[in-house]
N, C-alpha and C positions, 0 to 999 in steps of 0.2 A: 453238660452232664458228663461225668467221667465214666469211663468204660466199666469200672467196678460198681457204679451206682445204677447201671441200667441193665436190663435184660431184654434181648430181642427175641421175638418169636418169628418163626419162619413166615415168609410171605405166602399168603393164601392165594388160591387161584384168581380171585377177584382183584388181587393186588393190594389188599389191605394189610399193612404192616403195623403191628402194635409194639410200642416201646414202653416197658415198665420202668420208668425213671424213679418212682417211689415204691419200694417193695411193700409198703403198708397197704397198698391197694389189694394185695393178695390176702391180707387179713380182714379187710373191710367187706369184701364180697367173695362169694364162691366163684371160682373161675372167671375173673374179670377179663382176661385176655380173650377167651372164647366168646364171652357175652358181647364185648365191645366189637369184636370182628363180625359177629352175626348181625348186630344192629347196623353197623356201617355197610355191610353187604346188602342188607335189606333196603337201606336207604338208596344206595346206588341202583339197585334193581328197580325200585319204585320210580326212579327218575330215568330209567332206561339207559343207565350208564355203567353196567357191570364191568365193562372193559377198562374203566378208569382205575388208576392207582392213587393211593393216599396213605399217609402215616398218621396214627393216633398215638400220642404220648400220654401215659398216665403218670402225671407229675404231682408235686405238692404245691401248697400255696406259695411258698417262697420262690420256687422256680417260675410260677405263673406271674407272681408280683413283679419280678425282674423284667419279664417279657412285656407285661402290661405297661410298665413304666417306660421301657425303651421304645416300644412301638406305638403306644396309644397315649403316652403322657399321663397315665394314671398310676400313681405309686401305691397300688393296692392289688390284692389278688382278685380275680374274677372267676366265675365257674368254668368257662370255656373260651379259648381263643382259637380262631381259625386264621391260618396264613396261606392264602392262595399262592400257588407256584407262579413264578415269572416265566417258567419254561415248562409248558405242558408235556413235553417229552419226558420230563422228570416226574410227572404225576400231577394230580390236582393240587396238592399242597399238604399242609400239616394241621392237625388239630391237637391242642394241648388242654388237658383237663386238670383242675386243681382239687385234689382229694378232700382236703379239709372243708373247702367251700362247698363242694358238691354234696358232701355228707351232711353238713350243717343245714343247707337249704332243704334237702330231703326231709330231715327231721322237723324243721320249722313248718314245712308244707304238709306234713303227715303222710308222706309217700315212702314206699319201700326204696332203699338206696338204689337197687338195680333198675327200678322204673325211672327214677330221676336221671341216673346215668344214661340210660337208653335215650331219653328225651334229649339230653345235651349232645350225645353223639350224633343223633339224627340232625339236630339243629346245626352242629358244626359241619357235617357233611354237606348239608344244603347250602350253607354259606360258601363252601368251596366250589359248589356247582353254580354259584352266581346268584343265589336267592338272597333277599334282604328283607328286613322288617322296618325300614325307615319310613315307608309310605304305607298307608292303610291297606290298599289293594294288594301290594306286594306281601305285606305281613299276613293277610288273610290266605293268600296262596301258599305261603311257606308253612303256616300253621295247619292248613289242610293236608299237606304232604306229611308233616310230622305226625298228625293224628292217624293217617293211613298206615304209616310205617309202624307206629306203636300198637295200633289195633291188631296188626299181624302177630304181635306177641301177647295179646290179651291185656295190654296196658291201657288203663282208662285215659280219657282225654286229659292231658296235663294242664289245660287251661280252665278246666271246671273242677275246682277243688271245694271241699266243704268250707263254709263260712268260718268255722272255728279256727282255721289256720291263720287267718289274718293276711293271707297271701293274695296278691292281685297280679294278674298278667300285666306286663308293661306295655 
């Protein structure tokens, strides 16, 4: 990302830094920086890890596609990528969200954009904290934490959607 394409917000007390790499996020949602910070802080708090630091980048599909191809061998965008730090002194790591994919998923699932974004931020933070959804038991624990964080914002269970959306939890 070039310096002229990104906007940094000051580090919050919890150590959550938000980088707006795609300015279109500011048109897509009211106050996306504050919203993402609040959700990330709530997720850290739910895990008892408020002292930890992390960065969330609000990017576009192209930036996420490049990272997904480079680090996961999948030449396509995805909604969220989490990159745990190799040096915890530098923080937990980075989360990158793809605007077009996140908004398209929210639309397909019949969810408000802010709700879907909150779910993906919580999901990404939990990955940085070591949670995974590869095994059923681990997935259930991760989903319970996600639900608890989202409930604090009065966001419905993201895994229980109306049948009309055609969406199914993976």
